[in-house]
TIRO-2110 file (N, C-alpha, C; in Angstrom, 1 decimal):
// TIRO-2110
35.7, 18.5, 58.0, N, 1, A
34.3, 18.5, 57.8, CA, 1, A
33.7, 19.9, 57.7, C, 1, A
34.3, 20.8, 58.5, N, 2, A
33.9, 22.2, 58.4, CA, 2, A
34.2, 22.9, 57.0, C, 2, A
35.3, 22.4, 56.4, N, 3, A
35.6, 22.9, 55.1, CA, 3, A
34.6, 22.5, 54.1, C, 3, A
34.1, 21.3, 54.2, N, 4, A
33.0, 20.8, 53.2, CA, 4, A
31.8, 21.6, 53.5, C, 4, A
31.4, 21.8, 54.8, N, 5, A
30.2, 22.5, 55.1, CA, 5, A
30.3, 23.9, 54.6, C, 5, A
31.4, 24.6, 54.8, N, 6, A
31.6, 25.9, 54.3, CA, 6, A
31.5, 26.0, 52.8, C, 6, A
32.0, 25.0, 52.1, N, 7, A
31.9, 25.0, 50.7, CA, 7, A
30.5, 24.9, 50.2, C, 7, A
29.7, 24.0, 50.9, N, 8, A
28.3, 23.8, 50.5, CA, 8, A
27.5, 25.1, 50.8, C, 8, A
27.8, 25.7, 51.9, N, 9, A
27.1, 27.0, 52.2, CA, 9, A
27.4, 28.0, 51.2, C, 9, A
28.6, 28.1, 50.8, N, 10, A
29.0, 29.1, 49.8, CA, 10, A
28.3, 28.8, 48.4, C, 10, A
28.3, 27.5, 48.0, N, 11, A
27.7, 27.1, 46.8, CA, 11, A
26.2, 27.4, 46.8, C, 11, A
25.5, 27.1, 47.9, N, 12, A
24.1, 27.4, 48.1, CA, 12, A
23.8, 28.9, 48.0, C, 12, A
24.7, 29.7, 48.6, N, 13, A
24.5, 31.1, 48.6, CA, 13, A
24.6, 31.7, 47.2, C, 13, A
25.6, 31.2, 46.4, N, 14, A
25.8, 31.6, 45.0, CA, 14, A
24.6, 31.1, 44.2, C, 14, A
24.1, 29.9, 44.4, N, 15, A
22.9, 29.4, 43.7, CA, 15, A
21.7, 30.3, 44.0, C, 15, A
21.5, 30.6, 45.3, N, 16, A
20.4, 31.4, 45.7, CA, 16, A
20.5, 32.8, 45.1, C, 16, A
21.7, 33.4, 45.0, N, 17, A
21.8, 34.7, 44.3, CA, 17, A
21.5, 34.6, 42.8, C, 17, A
21.9, 33.5, 42.2, N, 18, A
21.6, 33.3, 40.8, CA, 18, A
20.1, 33.1, 40.6, C, 18, A
19.4, 32.4, 41.4, N, 19, A
18.0, 32.2, 41.3, CA, 19, A
17.2, 33.5, 41.5, C, 19, A
17.7, 34.3, 42.5, N, 20, A
17.0, 35.6, 42.8, CA, 20, A
17.3, 36.5, 41.6, C, 20, A
18.5, 36.5, 41.0, N, 21, A
18.8, 37.3, 39.9, CA, 21, A
17.8, 36.9, 38.7, C, 21, A
17.6, 35.6, 38.5, N, 22, A
16.7, 35.2, 37.4, CA, 22, A
15.3, 35.8, 37.7, C, 22, A
14.9, 35.8, 38.9, N, 23, A
13.5, 36.3, 39.3, CA, 23, A
13.5, 37.8, 38.9, C, 23, A
14.5, 38.5, 39.2, N, 24, A
14.6, 40.0, 38.9, CA, 24, A
14.6, 40.2, 37.4, C, 24, A
15.4, 39.4, 36.7, N, 25, A
15.4, 39.5, 35.2, CA, 25, A
14.0, 39.2, 34.6, C, 25, A
13.3, 38.2, 35.1, N, 26, A
12.0, 37.9, 34.6, CA, 26, A
11.1, 39.1, 34.8, C, 26, A
11.2, 39.7, 36.0, N, 27, A
10.3, 40.9, 36.2, CA, 27, A
10.7, 42.0, 35.2, C, 27, A
12.0, 42.2, 35.0, N, 28, A
12.4, 43.3, 34.1, CA, 28, A
11.9, 43.0, 32.7, C, 28, A
12.0, 41.8, 32.2, N, 29, A
11.6, 41.5, 30.9, CA, 29, A
10.1, 41.6, 30.8, C, 29, A
9.3, 41.2, 31.9, N, 30, A
7.9, 41.3, 31.9, CA, 30, A
7.4, 42.8, 31.8, C, 30, A
8.1, 43.6, 32.6, N, 31, A
7.8, 45.0, 32.5, CA, 31, A
8.0, 45.6, 31.2, C, 31, A
9.2, 45.3, 30.5, N, 32, A
9.5, 45.8, 29.2, CA, 32, A
8.4, 45.3, 28.2, C, 32, A
8.1, 44.0, 28.3, N, 33, A
7.0, 43.5, 27.3, CA, 33, A
5.7, 44.2, 27.6, C, 33, A
5.3, 44.4, 28.9, N, 34, A
4.1, 45.1, 29.2, CA, 34, A
4.1, 46.5, 28.7, C, 34, A
5.2, 47.2, 28.9, N, 35, A
5.3, 48.6, 28.4, CA, 35, A
5.1, 48.6, 26.9, C, 35, A
5.8, 47.7, 26.2, N, 36, A
5.6, 47.7, 24.7, CA, 36, A
4.2, 47.4, 24.3, C, 36, A
3.5, 46.4, 25.0, N, 37, A
2.2, 46.1, 24.7, CA, 37, A
1.2, 47.2, 25.0, C, 37, A
1.5, 47.9, 26.1, N, 38, A
0.6, 49.0, 26.5, CA, 38, A
0.8, 50.2, 25.5, C, 38, A
2.0, 50.4, 25.0, N, 39, A
2.3, 51.4, 24.0, CA, 39, A
1.6, 51.1, 22.7, C, 39, A
1.6, 49.8, 22.3, N, 40, A
0.9, 49.4, 21.1, CA, 40, A
-0.6, 49.6, 21.2, C, 40, A
-1.1, 49.3, 22.4, N, 41, A
-2.6, 49.4, 22.6, CA, 41, A
-2.9, 50.9, 22.5, C, 41, A
-2.1, 51.8, 23.1, N, 42, A
-2.4, 53.2, 23.0, CA, 42, A
-2.3, 53.7, 21.6, C, 42, A
-1.2, 53.3, 20.9, N, 43, A
-1.0, 53.8, 19.5, CA, 43, A
-2.1, 53.3, 18.6, C, 43, A
-2.5, 52.1, 18.8, N, 44, A
-3.6, 51.6, 17.9, CA, 44, A
-5.0, 51.9, 18.4, C, 44, A
-5.0, 52.6, 19.6, N, 45, A
-6.3, 53.1, 20.2, CA, 45, A
-7.2, 51.9, 20.4, C, 45, A
-6.7, 50.8, 21.0, N, 46, A
-7.4, 49.6, 21.3, CA, 46, A
-7.4, 49.3, 22.8, C, 46, A
-8.3, 50.0, 23.6, N, 47, A
-8.3, 49.7, 25.0, CA, 47, A
-8.6, 48.3, 25.4, C, 47, A
-9.2, 47.6, 24.5, N, 48, A
-9.6, 46.2, 24.8, CA, 48, A
-8.3, 45.3, 25.0, C, 48, A
-7.2, 45.8, 24.5, N, 49, A
-5.9, 45.0, 24.6, CA, 49, A
-5.3, 45.2, 26.0, C, 49, A
-5.8, 46.1, 26.8, N, 50, A
-5.2, 46.4, 28.1, CA, 50, A
-5.3, 45.1, 29.0, C, 50, A
-6.4, 44.4, 28.9, N, 51, A
-6.5, 43.2, 29.7, CA, 51, A
-5.4, 42.2, 29.3, C, 51, A
-5.2, 42.1, 28.0, N, 52, A
-4.1, 41.2, 27.5, CA, 52, A
-2.8, 41.6, 28.0, C, 52, A
-2.5, 42.9, 28.1, N, 53, A
-1.3, 43.4, 28.6, CA, 53, A
-1.2, 43.0, 30.1, C, 53, A
-2.2, 43.2, 30.8, N, 54, A
-2.2, 42.9, 32.3, CA, 54, A
-2.0, 41.4, 32.5, C, 54, A
-2.6, 40.5, 31.6, N, 55, A
-2.4, 39.1, 31.8, CA, 55, A
-1.0, 38.7, 31.4, C, 55, A
-0.4, 39.4, 30.4, N, 56, A
1.0, 39.1, 30.1, CA, 56, A
1.9, 39.4, 31.2, C, 56, A
1.7, 40.6, 31.8, N, 57, A
2.6, 41.0, 32.9, CA, 57, A
2.4, 40.1, 34.1, C, 57, A
1.1, 39.7, 34.4, N, 58, A
0.8, 38.8, 35.5, CA, 58, A
1.5, 37.4, 35.3, C, 58, A
1.6, 36.9, 34.1, N, 59, A
2.3, 35.7, 33.8, CA, 59, A
3.8, 35.8, 34.2, C, 59, A
4.4, 36.9, 33.8, N, 60, A
5.8, 37.2, 34.1, CA, 60, A
6.0, 37.3, 35.6, C, 60, A
5.1, 38.0, 36.3, N, 61, A
5.2, 38.2, 37.7, CA, 61, A
5.1, 36.8, 38.5, C, 61, A
4.1, 36.0, 38.0, N, 62, A
3.9, 34.7, 38.6, CA, 62, A
5.2, 33.9, 38.5, C, 62, A
5.8, 33.9, 37.3, N, 63, A
7.1, 33.1, 37.1, CA, 63, A
8.2, 33.7, 38.0, C, 63, A
8.3, 35.0, 38.1, N, 64, A
9.3, 35.6, 39.0, CA, 64, A
9.1, 35.2, 40.5, C, 64, A
7.8, 35.2, 40.9, N, 65, A
7.5, 34.8, 42.3, CA, 65, A
8.0, 33.3, 42.5, C, 65, A
7.8, 32.5, 41.5, N, 66, A
8.3, 31.1, 41.6, CA, 66, A
9.8, 31.1, 41.8, C, 66, A
10.5, 31.9, 41.1, N, 67, A
12.0, 31.9, 41.2, CA, 67, A
12.4, 32.4, 42.6, C, 67, A
11.7, 33.5, 43.1, N, 68, A
11.9, 34.0, 44.4, CA, 68, A
11.6, 33.0, 45.5, C, 68, A
10.5, 32.2, 45.3, N, 69, A
10.2, 31.2, 46.3, CA, 69, A
11.3, 30.1, 46.3, C, 69, A
11.9, 29.8, 45.1, N, 70, A
13.0, 28.8, 45.1, CA, 70, A
14.2, 29.3, 45.8, C, 70, A
14.5, 30.6, 45.7, N, 71, A
15.6, 31.2, 46.4, CA, 71, A
15.3, 31.2, 47.9, C, 71, A
14.1, 31.4, 48.3, N, 72, A
13.8, 31.3, 49.7, CA, 72, A
14.0, 29.9, 50.3, C, 72, A
13.6, 28.9, 49.5, N, 73, A
13.8, 27.5, 49.9, CA, 73, A
15.2, 27.2, 50.1, C, 73, A
16.1, 27.7, 49.1, N, 74, A
17.5, 27.5, 49.3, CA, 74, A
18.0, 28.2, 50.5, C, 74, A
17.5, 29.4, 50.9, N, 75, A
17.9, 30.1, 52.1, CA, 75, A
17.7, 29.3, 53.3, C, 75, A
16.5, 28.5, 53.3, N, 76, A
16.2, 27.7, 54.5, CA, 76, A
17.2, 26.6, 54.7, C, 76, A
17.9, 26.2, 53.7, N, 77, A
18.8, 25.1, 53.8, CA, 77, A
20.1, 25.5, 54.5, C, 77, A
20.4, 26.8, 54.5, N, 78, A
21.6, 27.3, 55.2, CA, 78, A
21.3, 28.3, 56.3, C, 78, A
20.0, 28.5, 56.6, N, 79, A
19.6, 29.5, 57.6, CA, 79, A
20.3, 29.1, 59.0, C, 79, A
20.9, 30.1, 59.6, N, 80, A
21.7, 29.7, 60.8, CA, 80, A
20.8, 29.7, 62.1, C, 80, A
19.6, 30.3, 62.1, N, 81, A
18.9, 30.3, 63.3, CA, 81, A
17.4, 30.1, 63.1, C, 81, A
16.7, 29.7, 64.1, N, 82, A
15.2, 29.6, 64.0, CA, 82, A
14.5, 30.9, 63.7, C, 82, A
15.1, 32.0, 64.2, N, 83, A
14.6, 33.3, 63.9, CA, 83, A
14.6, 33.6, 62.4, C, 83, A
15.7, 33.3, 61.7, N, 84, A
15.8, 33.5, 60.3, CA, 84, A
14.9, 32.5, 59.5, C, 84, A
14.8, 31.3, 60.0, N, 85, A
13.9, 30.3, 59.4, CA, 85, A
12.5, 30.8, 59.5, C, 85, A
12.1, 31.4, 60.6, N, 86, A
10.8, 31.9, 60.8, CA, 86, A
10.5, 33.1, 59.8, C, 86, A
11.5, 34.0, 59.7, N, 87, A
11.3, 35.1, 58.8, CA, 87, A
11.2, 34.6, 57.3, C, 87, A
12.0, 33.6, 57.0, N, 88, A
11.9, 33.1, 55.6, CA, 88, A
10.6, 32.4, 55.4, C, 88, A
10.1, 31.7, 56.4, N, 89, A
8.8, 31.0, 56.3, CA, 89, A
7.7, 32.0, 56.1, C, 89, A
7.7, 33.2, 56.8, N, 90, A
6.7, 34.2, 56.6, CA, 90, A
6.8, 34.8, 55.2, C, 90, A
8.0, 35.0, 54.7, N, 91, A
8.2, 35.5, 53.3, CA, 91, A
7.6, 34.5, 52.3, C, 91, A
7.9, 33.2, 52.5, N, 92, A
7.3, 32.1, 51.6, CA, 92, A
5.8, 32.2, 51.7, C, 92, A
5.2, 32.3, 52.8, N, 93, A
3.7, 32.3, 52.9, CA, 93, A
3.2, 33.5, 52.2, C, 93, A
3.8, 34.7, 52.3, N, 94, A
3.4, 35.9, 51.7, CA, 94, A
3.5, 35.8, 50.1, C, 94, A
4.6, 35.3, 49.7, N, 95, A
4.8, 35.1, 48.2, CA, 95, A
3.9, 34.0, 47.7, C, 95, A
3.6, 33.0, 48.4, N, 96, A
2.7, 32.0, 47.9, CA, 96, A
1.3, 32.5, 47.8, C, 96, A
0.9, 33.3, 48.8, N, 97, A
-0.4, 34.0, 48.8, CA, 97, A
-0.5, 34.9, 47.6, C, 97, A
0.5, 35.7, 47.4, N, 98, A
0.5, 36.6, 46.2, CA, 98, A
0.4, 35.8, 44.9, C, 98, A
1.1, 34.8, 44.8, N, 99, A
1.1, 33.9, 43.6, CA, 99, A
-0.3, 33.3, 43.4, C, 99, A
-0.9, 32.9, 44.5, N, 100, A
-2.2, 32.3, 44.4, CA, 100, A
-3.3, 33.3, 43.9, C, 100, A
-3.3, 34.5, 44.5, N, 101, A
-4.3, 35.5, 44.1, CA, 101, A
-4.0, 36.0, 42.7, C, 101, A
-2.7, 36.1, 42.3, N, 102, A
-2.4, 36.5, 41.0, CA, 102, A
-2.9, 35.5, 39.9, C, 102, A
-2.6, 34.2, 40.2, N, 103, A
-3.1, 33.2, 39.3, CA, 103, A
-4.6, 33.1, 39.2, C, 103, A
-5.3, 33.3, 40.4, N, 104, A
-6.7, 33.3, 40.4, CA, 104, A
-7.3, 34.5, 39.6, C, 104, A
-6.7, 35.7, 39.7, N, 105, A
-7.1, 36.8, 38.9, CA, 105, A
-6.9, 36.6, 37.4, C, 105, A
-5.7, 36.0, 37.1, N, 106, A
-5.5, 35.7, 35.7, CA, 106, A
-6.5, 34.7, 35.1, C, 106, A
-6.9, 33.7, 35.9, N, 107, A
-7.9, 32.8, 35.4, CA, 107, A
-9.2, 33.4, 35.2, C, 107, A
-9.6, 34.3, 36.2, N, 108, A
-10.9, 35.0, 36.1, CA, 108, A
-10.9, 35.9, 34.9, C, 108, A
-9.8, 36.6, 34.6, N, 109, A
-9.7, 37.5, 33.4, CA, 109, A
-9.8, 36.7, 32.1, C, 109, A
-9.2, 35.6, 32.1, N, 110, A
-9.2, 34.7, 30.9, CA, 110, A
-10.6, 34.2, 30.6, C, 110, A
-11.3, 33.8, 31.7, N, 111, A
-12.7, 33.3, 31.6, CA, 111, A
-13.6, 34.5, 31.2, C, 111, A
-13.5, 35.6, 31.8, N, 112, A
-14.3, 36.7, 31.6, CA, 112, A
-14.1, 37.3, 30.1, C, 112, A
-12.8, 37.3, 29.7, N, 113, A
-12.5, 37.9, 28.4, CA, 113, A
-12.5, 36.9, 27.3, C, 113, A
-12.5, 35.6, 27.6, N, 114, A
-12.4, 34.6, 26.6, CA, 114, A
-11.0, 34.4, 26.1, C, 114, A
-10.0, 34.9, 26.9, N, 115, A
-8.6, 34.7, 26.5, CA, 115, A
-8.2, 33.2, 26.7, C, 115, A
-7.6, 32.7, 25.8, N, 116, A
-7.1, 31.3, 25.9, CA, 116, A
-8.2, 30.2, 25.7, C, 116, A
-9.4, 30.7, 25.3, N, 117, A
-10.5, 29.7, 25.1, CA, 117, A
-10.8, 29.6, 23.7, C, 117, A
-10.2, 30.4, 22.8, N, 118, A
-10.5, 30.3, 21.4, CA, 118, A
-11.6, 31.3, 21.0, C, 118, A
-12.1, 32.0, 22.0, N, 119, A
-13.2, 32.9, 21.7, CA, 119, A
-12.7, 34.3, 21.4, C, 119, A
-11.5, 34.7, 21.8, N, 120, A
-11.0, 36.0, 21.6, CA, 120, A
-10.7, 36.3, 20.1, C, 120, A
END
């Protein structure tokens, strides 16, 4: 039975690592896309595109936070102590809060700027 449990723990750890890596890759891609968009806005001298660049980066960050939350949830499945579960719970609360405020800011920017409403 311990061998099966050890195998499951190992598989979950590898899965958690893969999900965390996906989150990091999403952030990296988002930063690259944002840098490109920012460079284009500077080159074209169109400061009104800065909001669009921010929204693009925010979408990538929101997706990355979701991946990181998924990794945290996987960690709770194999957490060895209540102390570690408590720390993971705090991290989940912080990341969920970050995601909530990021999504709210994105929504406000879209409404304010007319992005995604067909007005832009």
